C-alpha positions in Angstrom: 0.0 0.0 0.0 1.1 3.5 -0.7 0.1 7.0 0.2 -2.3 8.6 -2.3 -3.6 12.1 -2.6 -7.4 12.6 -2.3 -9.5 13.5 -5.3 -10.1 16.9 -4.0 -6.5 17.7 -4.4 -6.0 15.8 -7.7 -9.0 17.1 -9.4 -10.4 20.1 -7.5 -7.2 22.1 -7.2 -6.3 22.0 -10.9 -9.9 22.9 -11.8 -9.7 25.9 -9.5 -6.4 27.0 -11.0 -7.8 26.6 -14.6 -11.0 28.6 -13.7 -8.9 31.4 -12.2 -6.6 31.5 -15.2 -9.5 31.4 -17.6 -11.2 34.3 -15.9 -8.0 36.3 -15.9 -7.5 35.7 -19.6 -11.1 36.6 -20.3 -10.8 39.8 -18.2 -7.5 40.8 -20.0 -8.8 40.2 -23.5 -12.2 41.9 -22.8 -10.6 44.9 -21.3 -8.1 45.1 -24.2 -11.1 44.9 -26.6 -12.8 47.7 -24.7 -9.8 49.9 -24.9 -9.9 49.5 -28.7 -13.7 50.4 -28.8 -13.4 53.6 -26.7 -14.6 55.9 -29.5 -17.4 53.5 -30.7 -20.8 55.1 -30.9 -22.7 51.9 -30.5 -22.0 51.2 -26.8 -19.7 48.2 -27.1 -17.2 50.0 -24.9 -19.4 50.1 -21.8 -20.5 46.5 -22.2 -17.0 45.2 -22.7 -15.7 47.2 -19.8 -18.4 45.9 -17.5 -17.9 42.3 -18.6 -14.1 42.6 -18.3 -14.3 44.2 -14.8 -16.7 41.5 -13.7 -14.4 38.7 -14.9 -11.4 40.4 -13.3 -13.3 40.8 -10.0 -14.5 37.2 -9.9 -10.9 35.9 -10.7 -9.6 38.2 -7.9 -12.1 36.9 -5.4 -11.4 33.3 -6.3 -7.7 33.9 -5.9 -8.2 35.6 -2.6 -10.5 32.7 -1.4 -8.0 30.1 -2.5 -4.9 31.8 -1.0 -6.2 33.7 2.1 -6.0 30.6 4.4 -2.3 30.1 3.7 -1.0 33.1 5.8 -3.7 32.7 8.4 -2.5 29.2 9.4 -5.3 27.2 7.9 -5.4 23.8 9.7 -6.1 22.0 6.5 -2.7 22.5 4.8 -1.2 19.5 6.5 -1.1 16.6 4.0 -2.6 14.1 6.4 -6.0 15.8 5.8 -5.6 15.3 2.0 -3.8 11.9 1.7 -5.0 8.3 2.0 -2.3 6.7 4.2 -1.8 3.0 4.9 -2.6 1.9 8.5 -2.2 -1.7 9.6 -2.1 -3.7 12.8 -3.4 -6.4 15.0 -6.9 -5.6 16.2 -7.2 -5.0 19.9 -10.8 -4.0 20.0 -13.5 -3.6 17.3 -17.1 -2.5 17.8 -19.9 -1.0 15.8 -21.9 2.2 16.2 -25.0 3.4 14.5 -24.9 7.0 13.4 -27.7 9.1 12.1 -27.5 9.2 8.3 -28.9 11.4 5.6 -32.6 11.3 4.8 -33.6 10.1 8.2 -31.8 6.7 8.0 -28.8 5.4 9.9 -25.4 4.1 9.0 -23.3 1.5 10.8 -19.7 2.4 11.4 -17.1 0.1 12.8 -14.5 1.5 15.2 -11.1 -0.3 15.3 -8.3 0.1 17.8 -5.0 -1.6 17.1 -2.7 -3.1 19.7 0.0 -0.5 20.7 -1.9 2.4 19.0 -4.3 4.5 21.1 -6.0 6.0 18.0 -9.4 4.9 16.9 -10.1 4.3 13.2 -13.5 4.2 11.5 -14.3 1.5 8.9 -17.6 1.9 7.0 -17.2 -1.4 5.1 -19.4 -4.4 6.1 -16.4 -6.7 5.9 -15.2 -5.2 9.2 -18.2 -6.9 10.8 -16.5 -10.3 10.4 -13.3 -9.2 12.2 -12.5 -9.9 15.8 -9.7 -9.2 18.3 -6.4 -10.7 17.2 -7.0 -10.4 13.4 -4.7 -8.3 11.3 -6.4 -5.5 9.4 -5.0 -3.2 6.6 -6.8 0.1 6.1 -6.3 3.2 4.0 -7.1 6.2 6.2 -7.5 10.0 5.8 -7.8 12.5 8.7 -11.4 13.7 9.1 -12.1 17.1 10.6 -15.0 17.4 13.1 -16.5 20.7 14.2 -16.8 21.0 18.0 -15.2 17.6 18.6 -12.2 15.5 18.3 -11.1 14.9 14.7 -10.7 11.3 13.7 -9.8 9.0 10.8 -12.0 7.8 8.0 -10.7 4.6 6.5 -11.3 2.3 3.6 -11.0 -1.4 4.0 -8.0 -2.9 2.1 -7.7 -6.5 3.4 -7.7 -8.6 6.6 -5.9 -11.7 7.8 -7.8 -13.9 10.3 -5.8 -15.4 13.1 
């Protein structure tokens, strides 16, 4: 198993960069067009200026929204929040919990604690229901932020070895 970046980083970040660059190019070309239409009697100058300024403003706001957290010390810059990392060990305890789900239903989540590791890891896969203390479990985990609580780990089942 290896460490893998989350899809939010692999897909979301490049899309954000492309949108900002596209808006900046659109703003530059529209404002350049407006400059050439300054003496036009048909009103293209005002429309082009408004459109160019709007594109420049949106590009600026997106850039500020994307970069503002960096100097403020945004907690989410640490890679453990954006990477799926391998976690393995011998199960010390495993139990299940029912959590309120979307649309009024419930979800069963399994909580695993490995021997020699005080952290608790969540497993949403039903294959975790067959595991017991002493089995070896391999997970792929990403840190999960929780408002007004202790942040934990969301994990995907990789494989298990019964003992």
